[in-house]
C-alpha positions as CSV (number, residue, x, y, z in Angstrom):
1,M,-3.3,83.5,24.0
2,T,-4.6,81.1,20.6
3,G,-3.1,83.1,17.8
4,P,-4.3,81.9,14.3
5,F,-5.5,78.3,15.9
6,P,-9.2,79.1,16.7
7,E,-9.4,75.1,17.6
8,I,-6.9,75.3,20.5
9,E,-9.9,76.2,23.0
10,P,-11.8,73.2,22.0
11,V,-9.0,70.8,22.9
12,R,-8.5,72.2,25.6
13,K,-12.5,72.0,26.9
14,W,-11.8,68.7,25.6
15,A,-9.2,67.4,28.0
16,D,-11.1,69.6,30.7
17,M,-13.8,66.6,29.9
18,E,-11.7,63.9,30.3
19,R,-9.7,64.7,33.4
20,V,-13.6,65.0,34.9
21,R,-14.2,61.6,33.5
22,A,-10.9,60.2,34.8
23,I,-12.1,61.4,38.4
24,R,-15.6,60.3,37.9
25,A,-14.0,57.1,37.6
26,A,-11.5,57.4,40.5
27,T,-14.5,58.1,42.6
28,V,-16.3,54.9,42.1
29,A,-12.9,52.6,42.3
30,R,-12.5,54.2,45.6
31,R,-15.8,53.2,46.9
32,H,-15.3,49.7,45.8
33,E,-12.2,49.4,47.3
34,R,-13.5,50.3,50.5
35,L,-16.2,48.3,50.4
36,M,-13.3,45.4,50.0
37,A,-12.5,46.1,53.4
38,T,-16.1,45.1,55.2
39,A,-17.3,43.0,52.5
40,A,-18.4,39.2,52.9
41,E,-16.0,37.0,51.4
42,S,-17.8,35.8,48.7
43,I,-18.8,39.9,47.4
44,R,-15.1,40.9,47.5
45,P,-14.6,39.8,43.7
46,F,-17.3,41.5,42.5
47,H,-15.3,44.9,44.7
48,Q,-12.2,43.8,42.9
49,R,-13.5,43.7,39.4
50,M,-15.0,47.0,39.8
51,A,-12.3,48.5,41.1
52,D,-10.0,47.7,38.7
53,L,-12.6,48.0,35.9
54,H,-12.9,51.9,37.2
55,R,-9.1,52.0,37.7
56,R,-8.6,51.5,33.7
57,L,-11.3,53.8,32.8
58,E,-9.4,56.4,35.2
59,M,-6.0,55.8,33.2
60,R,-7.6,55.7,30.0
61,H,-9.5,59.1,30.2
62,L,-6.0,60.7,31.7
63,T,-4.3,59.3,28.5
64,A,-6.5,61.1,26.0
65,A,-6.8,64.5,28.8
66,K,-2.7,64.0,27.9
67,M,-3.0,63.7,24.2
68,H,-5.0,67.0,24.1
69,D,-2.7,69.0,26.4
70,T,0.4,67.7,24.4
71,H,-1.6,68.8,21.0
72,V,-2.3,72.2,22.5
73,S,1.3,72.7,23.3
74,R,2.8,71.4,20.2
75,L,0.4,74.2,18.5
76,L,1.6,76.8,21.1
77,R,5.0,76.1,20.5
78,W,4.8,76.2,16.9
79,A,2.8,79.7,16.7
80,V,5.3,81.3,18.9
81,T,8.4,80.1,16.5
82,K,8.6,82.9,14.0
83,E,11.0,80.8,11.6
84,Q,8.0,78.1,11.6
85,Q,5.2,80.3,10.5
86,A,4.9,79.6,6.7
87,E,5.1,75.9,7.6
88,V,2.2,73.6,8.2
89,P,1.2,73.6,11.7
90,P,1.3,70.2,13.7
91,R,-1.0,67.0,13.5
92,Y,-2.9,66.2,16.3
93,I,-1.1,62.4,15.5
94,S,2.2,64.2,16.4
95,A,1.1,64.5,19.9
96,V,0.9,60.4,20.3
97,A,4.5,60.6,18.5
98,E,5.6,63.2,21.4
99,M,3.9,61.4,24.0
100,L,6.4,58.2,23.6
101,G,9.5,60.3,22.6
102,A,9.3,59.4,19.0
103,R,10.6,60.5,15.6
104,S,7.3,60.0,13.8
105,A,3.5,58.0,14.5
106,G,1.1,56.7,11.7
107,I,-2.3,55.0,12.7
108,T,-3.5,52.5,10.0
109,L,-7.5,52.3,9.5
110,L,-9.3,48.8,8.7
111,S,-11.8,47.7,6.9
112,P,-14.2,45.1,8.4
113,E,-13.0,43.0,5.7
114,Q,-9.6,44.1,7.5
115,T,-7.5,45.5,4.6
116,E,-5.9,48.9,4.7
117,M,-8.6,52.0,4.1
118,S,-7.1,54.8,5.6
119,V,-3.6,56.1,6.5
120,I,-2.8,59.1,9.6
121,S,1.0,60.4,9.3
122,S,2.3,62.3,11.5
123,D,5.2,63.2,8.7
124,T,6.8,62.3,5.0
125,V,8.3,59.8,7.4
126,A,5.6,57.5,8.8
127,A,3.9,58.0,5.0
128,A,6.1,56.8,3.0
129,A,6.5,53.9,6.1
130,Q,3.0,53.0,5.5
131,D,3.1,53.5,2.4
132,L,5.8,50.7,2.0
133,E,3.6,48.3,4.2
134,F,0.6,48.6,2.1
135,T,2.7,47.9,-1.0
136,L,4.9,45.1,0.1
137,G,2.4,43.5,2.2
138,E,4.3,42.9,5.5
139,G,5.5,45.0,8.0
140,P,4.4,45.8,11.9
141,V,0.7,46.7,11.7
142,H,0.1,43.3,9.3
143,D,1.7,41.5,12.5
144,A,0.7,43.0,15.3
145,T,-3.1,43.1,14.1
146,T,-2.9,39.2,12.9
147,A,-2.0,38.2,16.4
148,G,-3.6,40.9,18.5
149,E,-0.5,42.1,20.4
150,L,2.1,44.3,20.6
151,V,5.0,44.7,18.6
152,V,8.5,46.6,19.5
153,V,11.3,45.9,17.3
154,A,14.6,47.4,18.2
155,A,17.7,48.7,16.4
156,D,19.4,45.0,16.4
157,L,16.3,42.8,15.5
158,L,14.9,45.2,12.6
159,P,17.7,44.7,9.7
160,H,15.8,40.8,10.0
161,R,12.3,41.2,11.1
162,W,10.9,41.3,7.5
163,Q,12.1,40.0,4.6
164,H,11.4,43.1,2.0
165,Y,10.0,45.5,4.8
166,S,12.9,45.8,6.6
167,P,15.6,47.0,4.5
168,A,12.7,49.2,2.7
169,V,12.3,50.8,5.9
170,S,16.0,51.1,6.6
171,R,16.6,53.3,3.8
172,L,13.6,56.0,5.0
173,G,16.2,56.0,7.7
174,V,14.1,54.2,10.3
175,R,15.8,52.1,13.0
176,S,13.1,50.8,15.5
177,L,9.5,50.5,15.9
178,A,6.7,50.1,17.8
179,V,2.9,49.1,16.9
180,A,-0.2,48.4,19.1
181,P,-3.7,47.1,17.4
182,L,-6.4,49.4,17.7
183,G,-9.9,48.4,18.6
184,L,-11.2,45.5,20.3
185,P,-9.8,41.4,19.8
186,E,-12.9,40.4,17.9
187,T,-13.1,43.2,15.6
188,W,-9.1,45.4,15.2
189,V,-9.9,48.6,13.6
190,G,-6.3,49.5,12.8
191,A,-3.2,49.7,14.6
192,L,-0.8,52.9,15.8
193,T,2.7,52.6,15.0
194,V,5.5,54.7,16.2
195,F,9.3,55.1,14.5
196,D,12.4,55.2,16.1
197,P,10.7,55.6,20.2
198,T,13.7,57.0,22.1
199,R,12.9,54.2,24.7
200,T,12.9,51.2,22.8
201,K,15.3,49.6,24.6
202,L,13.1,49.9,27.8
203,A,10.8,47.6,26.2
204,G,8.4,47.6,29.2
205,W,7.9,51.0,29.6
206,L,7.5,51.6,25.8
207,A,4.9,48.6,25.6
208,G,3.2,49.9,28.5
209,A,2.9,53.1,27.1
210,L,1.7,52.7,23.6
211,K,-0.9,50.1,25.4
212,E,-2.4,53.0,26.8
213,L,-2.2,55.0,24.1
214,A,-4.0,52.6,21.8
215,D,-6.3,52.4,24.3
216,A,-7.3,55.7,24.8
217,L,-7.2,56.2,20.8
218,T,-9.6,53.0,20.9
219,H,-12.3,53.9,23.4
220,T,-12.4,57.8,22.9
221,V,-11.9,58.9,19.6
222,L,-12.3,55.6,17.0
223,L,-15.1,54.1,18.5
224,T,-17.2,56.7,18.9
225,E,-20.1,56.6,16.8
226,E,-19.3,60.2,14.7
227,C,-16.1,58.6,14.0
228,L,-16.9,55.0,13.3
229,A,-19.9,56.7,10.6
230,A,-16.9,58.5,9.2
231,L,-14.9,56.0,8.3
232,T,-17.7,54.5,6.0
233,D,-18.9,57.4,4.6
234,E,-16.2,60.5,3.5
235,G,-19.5,62.8,2.9
236,V,-19.8,62.6,7.1
237,A,-18.5,65.7,8.7
238,V,-17.0,64.8,11.7
239,T,-16.2,67.4,14.4
240,G,-14.4,67.0,17.9
241,P,-11.2,64.5,18.4
242,A,-12.2,62.6,15.9
243,G,-11.9,65.4,13.6
244,Q,-8.6,66.6,14.8
245,L,-7.6,62.9,13.9
246,L,-9.2,62.6,10.5
247,A,-8.5,65.8,9.4
248,N,-5.0,64.5,7.5
249,A,-6.2,61.1,6.6
250,D,-5.3,59.8,2.8
251,H,-7.7,57.6,2.4
252,H,-7.4,54.7,-0.3
253,A,-10.3,55.1,-2.0
254,V,-8.4,56.2,-4.9
255,I,-6.5,53.0,-5.3
256,H,-9.0,50.9,-5.1
257,Q,-11.1,52.5,-7.9
258,A,-7.9,52.2,-9.6
259,A,-7.6,48.5,-9.1
260,G,-11.3,48.3,-10.2
261,M,-10.2,49.7,-13.4
262,V,-7.0,47.7,-13.8
263,A,-9.6,44.6,-13.2
264,A,-11.9,46.0,-15.9
265,Q,-9.0,46.5,-18.7
266,C,-6.6,43.2,-17.7
267,G,-9.4,41.3,-17.1
268,C,-9.2,39.5,-13.8
269,S,-10.1,39.9,-10.1
270,I,-10.2,42.6,-7.5
271,E,-6.9,41.2,-5.3
272,D,-5.1,40.4,-8.5
273,A,-5.8,44.0,-9.7
274,L,-4.5,45.7,-6.5
275,A,-1.6,43.3,-6.7
276,L,-0.4,44.7,-10.2
277,V,-1.0,48.2,-8.8
278,K,1.8,47.9,-5.9
279,A,3.7,45.8,-7.9
280,R,4.3,48.8,-10.4
281,A,4.2,51.2,-7.7
282,F,7.1,48.8,-6.3
283,V,9.3,48.5,-9.4
284,R,8.6,52.5,-10.0
285,G,9.8,53.4,-6.7
286,E,7.2,55.8,-6.2
287,R,3.9,55.4,-3.7
288,V,0.7,53.3,-4.6
289,G,-1.4,56.6,-4.3
290,T,0.8,58.1,-7.0
291,I,0.5,55.2,-9.8
292,A,-3.3,54.6,-8.6
293,L,-4.2,58.3,-9.6
294,Q,-2.3,58.1,-12.8
295,I,-4.7,55.4,-13.8
296,V,-7.7,57.0,-12.4
297,E,-6.8,60.3,-15.1
298,K,-5.8,57.7,-17.5
299,Q,-2.5,58.4,-17.6
300,L,-1.2,54.9,-17.6
301,R,-2.9,51.8,-18.2
302,L,-1.2,48.6,-17.4
303,D,-2.1,46.2,-19.6
304,D,-0.6,47.8,-22.5
305,Q,3.2,46.6,-20.7
């Protein structure tokens, strides 16, 4: 059954392709594991490294397949639930939240200069939390990408973790969160954040599952050639898993356009202009994008205030 979603079959095929890749990786891993038993002592470390590498590849592809399967299941459940027919179908990022038993999930994508470029949100809670971090300049994504480490913040720790972000995100109803950097240690392309994961107290399980998901998203979606092209040129059409993920991306282009206009009006640097836009959003209790759009559409000038 595909119902009103012709994109379901391609997603199923992506899942099958990932399972095939996982089988191939497992086959190579088993071969090296067998060879370790008979190889000379000097060669065994090589076989061990190759076996470990291909076991990691197997897990990566199995996790990617599970993401696709979960997205298909969510679409099918939505399609057969009559009272939801008027609502927007679930986004791909929602599958990530479900896999971790989380209320919401979001991906923040960074530019090569490590500034926030785009956000992908499962729902309004994730979108608002991501906007708060962008406005305040502190929060889980900043910590995870600066340190290059997983961050898991349970309910008893969240109120004390960040001076401004913690009380603000708590007002959204968020009680706990976890975040993992996306990309490679030398170049983080973003971060994956889940809000209110039900297993926050099981820090070991959550950290492991989040790390596996971040690895699968990084290598099977974000670091693919078409996705990287789309992130640097919004005019590039993206298909495949990257297209599903980026379909709901909220690009910050209008924010940077507004910052350029404010810089010209106030005679300040782009960095200072962006800070002014964020400050106005914070004071008004509005999203940075809302204030930026008002500036771009010439409904608001910050040099008149």
